N, C-alpha and C positions, 0 to 999 in steps of 0.2 A: 511598460505601461499599456494596459488594454484600452481600446478605443472607448469603452464604456466609462473610463475614468476621465477622459479628456474634457467632457462637458462641464464637470464641476470645477475644473481648475483653469479653464481658459481665461487669460487675463484680458481685460478690455477697459477702455475709458468708460466712465459712468454713463455717458450719453449714447453709447453704442450697444447694439444687441450683439449677442455672441456670434451671429452670422456676419454682421456687417464689419466687425473688427477683422475677421479673417479675410473677407473680400478686400477690405481697404489695405491691409498689410500686404496681401498678395499682389495687389495692383502696384503698390510702391516698389515691391521687389521685382516686378515684371515676371512673376511666375503664376502658375494656375493656383486657385484656391485649393484644388484637390491635392496638388503636390505639397503645398504648405501644410495642409491638415495631416497628410500622411507622415511627413517628417516630424511634425510636432507630436503626433500621437505616438511615434516611435521613440521620442526623446532625443532626436537628432537635431531638432531646432528648439531653441528656447525663445519664448516671447516675453519680453521684459516689460512688466507693468503691474505694480502692486494694486491690490484691491482698494487701497486707501488713497490712490492718486488718479487724477483725470488728465492723463497724458496720452499721446499717440503711442500705442504699443510698438515695440521694436523687435524684429525677428533676427535671431543670430543662429547660424548653423548651416547645415547642409543645403546647398542650392541657393542660399541667400548671398547678397553682396557681403564682402568682408567689412566688418565694422571696426570702429576706432574708439577707444576710451581715453579720456584725459584724467589724470590724477591732480587734485588740488588738496589744500588742507593746511592747517596751521602746524607749527612745531613748537617745542618748548622754548625756543629762542625768538621766534617771530610769530605773533598772533595778531592779525588785523582782519576783522570780518569784512570790512569794505574792500580790502585788497583781494580777499578770496572770492568775493562775489564778482569783482572785476575780472578775475581769472576765469570764473564760470562763464561770464558773458563772452569773453574773448574766445574761449574754447568752443562754445556753441556757434559763435559767429563764423569761425573758420571750418566748421563742419564736424565737430566731435559728435559721435552718436550717443555716447554716454559719458557721465562724469562720476568719478569716485571721490568722495570726501574722506581723506585719510587724516583728519585733524587729531593731533595729540597735544596741543597747547592751547591755553586760554579756556574760554567757555565753550567746550566742544558741543554741548547741547544746543547752544544758541547758534553756532555756526551751522550745524547739521539742519536745524529747523529752517534757517534762512536759505540754505542751499536747496533744500527740498521745495520750499515755497516758491523760489524763483526759477528753478530749472524746468525748461520745457522738455527735457530729455530724461531718460531713466537715470536714477542715482544709485550708486553702490557704496557700501561702507565695509569696514572690518570691525565687527562688534567687540572683539577681544581688546581693542584699544579702549573701548568704553569702560571695561572692567578695570583696566589699569588706572584710568583717570579717576573713576569712582573710588578705587582703593586709596589713591593718593589723597583724595578729599577727606577720607576717614583717617588719615595719618598712618597708613600702612602700605606695604609694598604689594605689587601684583601677586607675588608668590604666596602671600598671606590670604588672598581671596579664596573663597570656597567655590566648589564646583557649581553650587546653586547661584552664586553671584556671577559666574561666567555665563551661565545659561540665561540669567536675567538680563545681561547686556545684549544678548542676541534678541530677546523679545523686545527690549526697549527700542532697538533700531527698527525692527519689523513693525512695531506699533506706530512708530513715527512716520512710516510710509516709504522706507527705502525699497527699491525695486529688486535689488539683488545684494547678497551679502557674501563676503569672502569668509569662509570658515575652514580652519586648518585641521580638518577631521582625519586627514590621511597620516598624521603623525601618531603613532602608537608606540608602546614599549618595544615591540619587536623591531620597528624601523629605527628607533633611537639607538638600539644596540648595533644595528647595521651601520649607522652613521659613525658610531664610536670607533669603528675599525676601518673607516673609509680613507683616512689619511689625506683629507682635503687640503687644498691650498688656502681656500677662503672660508672653510667651515660652513656655518649657517648664515645666510645674508638676508633671509626673510625676517622682517621685524616681528610679525605675528608668530612665525615659526620659532624664533629664538625665545620669545616670551613663553610659548607653550612648553618648550623643552625645559626651560628653567623651572617652570611651575611643576612639571612632572618629576624632575630630579629632586627638587627641594621637598616635595610632599611625598615622594616615593609612591605615586599613584598613576593610574592610567589617565591619558588626556580626556578631560570631561566631554569635549566635543566629539570624541570617538566613542567613549563609554556610553554616553547618553544621546547618541546620534538619532535614535528614534524620536526623542523629544524635540530635537532641532528640526527634524522633518515635520513633525506635527505643527510646530509654530510656523514654518515656511508655508505649509499647506493652508493654514488658517488665514494668513495674510496675503496669499497669492504671490509670494516673492520667490525668486529663483536662488538656488545655491550656486555659488562659484567656489568650487572645492579647491582650496588653496594648496599650492605646492610649497610647503614650509621647508622642504629639503632641496629646493631648486639650487642649481649651481650658480655661484657668484663669480666664477672664473672659468674660462674656457678649458682650463686643465681639469676642472671637476665635472665637466659635462658628461651626461649619460653614464654616471658611475652607479655603483650598486645601491647607494642610498637613494638616489633619485628614482631609480627604477623600482625599488622596493616600495617606496611611497606611492608610485603610480599604480602598482598592482593593487594596493589597498584602496586607492581611489576608484579603480575599476569596480571593485565590490560595492563601494558606497554609491556609485552611480546607479547600479542595479537596484539597490535598496531604495534609493530616491524615486526611481521610476515606479517601483511597486507601491510606493506610498502616494503616488500622484503628484510628485514634486519635481519641478524642472531643475536640472543640474547641468552646469558647465564645468569644465576642467581647466584649471590654470596650469600653464606650462613654463618651462625653464627660461631663465633670463640671459645666460651666457652660453652660447653654443657655436662652435666653429662651423663654417659653411658646409663642410663635408659630413656633419652629423645632423643637420637640420631635417633632411628627408626622413632619416631613421627615427628621429624624435616624433615627428608628426605621425608617421605611419604606426609607430608603437602605441601612441595615445589612441588613435582611431581604432586600432585593433583591441587593445586592452579595455577601452571604455565604450566599445560598441558605437563608435561614431558620435559620441557626445560632443557638443560644441567645444572647440579648443580655443582657449584664451591665453595668448602669449605676451609676456613682457619683452618686447623687442621681437626676437631675441638679439642680443648684441653679439656680433660675430668676432669681435676682438676686444681685448681689455685695455688697449692703449689709446682709446678715442676720447678721453676726458676733455670736456668742453665741446665735443662734437658727437656726443653719443646719440643725438637724434639721428645722425647719419648712420652710425654703426647699427642702430636699432632698426632703421628703415631698410637697410640692406637685408638684414636677417628676416624682418617682417615680410618683405616682398617674397622672398624665397619660401618662407614657411607657409604663407597664404597660397602660393602656387601649388604647394604639395598638399594643401587641404585644411590649413588652420582657418578659423572662422572669425577671430576677434583679436585685434591687436591693441595692446595697451601701449600708449605712446611713451617715448623716452625723450627727455628734454636735454638741451645743452648743459643743464645744471646737474644731471645725473652724476652721482658719486661726489659731488662738490658742494652742493648747497640747495636751499629751498628755491624752486623755480620762480622767476619773475613773470609778469604778464606776457612780456615778449617771448620768454622761454616757452610758455604754454602755447602761444601761437605757433612758434617754430616746431614744437614737438607734434602738435596736431597735424600741421600741414605735411611734415615729413612722413608721418604714419598714414595719412590719407593718400599720399602719392604711392606709398608702398601697397596699400590696400587696393587702390584703383589699378595699379600695374598688374596685380594678381587677378583682378576681375577681368581685365582685358585678356590676359593669358588663358583664363578659364572660360573665356567666351560667354560670360554672363550676359543675358539679354540686355542690349542697350549700352553696354560698357564702351564699345568702340565708337558709338555715336557721338559721345562727348569729345573724344579725340578728333573725330572727323570734322566736327563743327569748328574746333579751333584751327585745324589744319586748313580748312577752306577759307577761314578769315585771314590766316597768314598768307595763303597763296594770293589773295586779293589785296594784300597790304591794307587790310581793314584792321588797323591797330585797335580801334575802340572795341570791335567785336572780339578780337583775339584776347585782349586783356580781360574783357568781361567774362570770357569763357574759362579763364585759368582757375586753378585750384585756389589761388590767393590773389584776386584782382587788385586788392589794395597795394600789395608789395609790387606787383607787376607794373601798376600805374606809377608808383613812386620811382622805380628804376627808369622807366621810359621817359618820364617827364623831367628827370634830373638834368639831362643835357640833350637838347633838341638838335637834330642834324641840320646842317645847312642845305641838305638835299631834300627836296619835298618828297614825302612818302617813304623816306628811309629812316633807319635809326643810326646811331653813331658807331655801330660796329663796322659797317661797310660804306656808309654814305653814298656817294655817287657810284660806287662799285657794287651796290646791292644786286645780287643775282636775280632775285625775283623781279625787281623793277626793270632790269635790263631785258629779261626774257619777255616780260609783259609788253614792253615797248616794241620789241621785235616781233610780237605776235606769236611767240612760241610757247607761252605759258598756258597750260590747260585751264579752261574756265572753271572746271570743277575737280576737286581732288579725287583721286582714285578711291573707290569704296574698299575698305579693308575687308578681306574675305572672312566670312564666319568660319569656313573650313571645318576641320576636325575639331571637336570639342577637346578642351585641355583637361588636365588632371583635376580630379575632384577630391 
């Protein structure tokens, strides 16, 4: 993308000038406006904010803090608008930077409109689900939908004001042939990816989102939305990670990123969901190389397949490592992953786990101000300032609940150590330092 193209597509809240949005976003990220503008103009940072919404723009990508997304949405078995809005509020309350509405049950148009209207953060969707729902309303299957109907679903979501859309454009005939000989354990686990492949096979045609990609770009440019180019062939088992099909799709996505930049459209790249620890670095570096440092958006990744019920933990382990190696955006994983539709509490736990992973990476990458947060909590802990420590935690509500559940008989201590509290004893003896040691900024970490 040339700098001359940046001015026409810079996203901003309606009340802000083009210059003020850049300065404000840079200030929140604690980077210089010049650095933000440079990375944005190169396509290495995406700033999420549709032209049709008045929200604070969000920067995702090189040099920015690692961001966290929360997925919500109805299913064919469970559709409750009030519950989904409660999930939205819960996700935002514990720090989700974006929310994706993945509804496929009930009145999806009503749900999407309500989520967009209420959300103070950027909203993403997967428009191909819209086509499937609309086809069902007409009494036909998704595979009977025309290419024009698939493209109409994309425009419908953009017109409604979503800030970014997942489009599975990297699936084409050539890559489906690669998949057929891959011998995967779990095959295709992407919902949108499986729908696209089924449509292609049944109709014996190219993927419309790939064939008519220029039209998708034109729509995204018109509404000021970013593309999140979906990894429809992502591995759903660690045995399938980094296989030929995944890499073939990534190579296609790299070409699509360049076409998006040439059209003045922001593009992020979605990454694999199940990757063992020893392959995470290679996956991040491969995406950054193939896609010229386009923002990398990962689901987890989950580092083992055996964590059902605890996949927010397996995802956070992978997410922290991926972000340390250079990933920019983590899609949360909840305890319900692989098991059922997340509850409100699942959403909370998923966001918090991914936020911890993202912050751990920010600390390791020495992002400006990242260690200040830890130092503030550490100093409160050293002073036995329970109120201050709890208030500074990633989830103060849960920390307060645990601390208050059983008060220690020893003043100033918790029930872990009681009268044997190390900090209390050292403070009483006059040996405890008054201020915690400043964490050295030292050598900058991996980017």
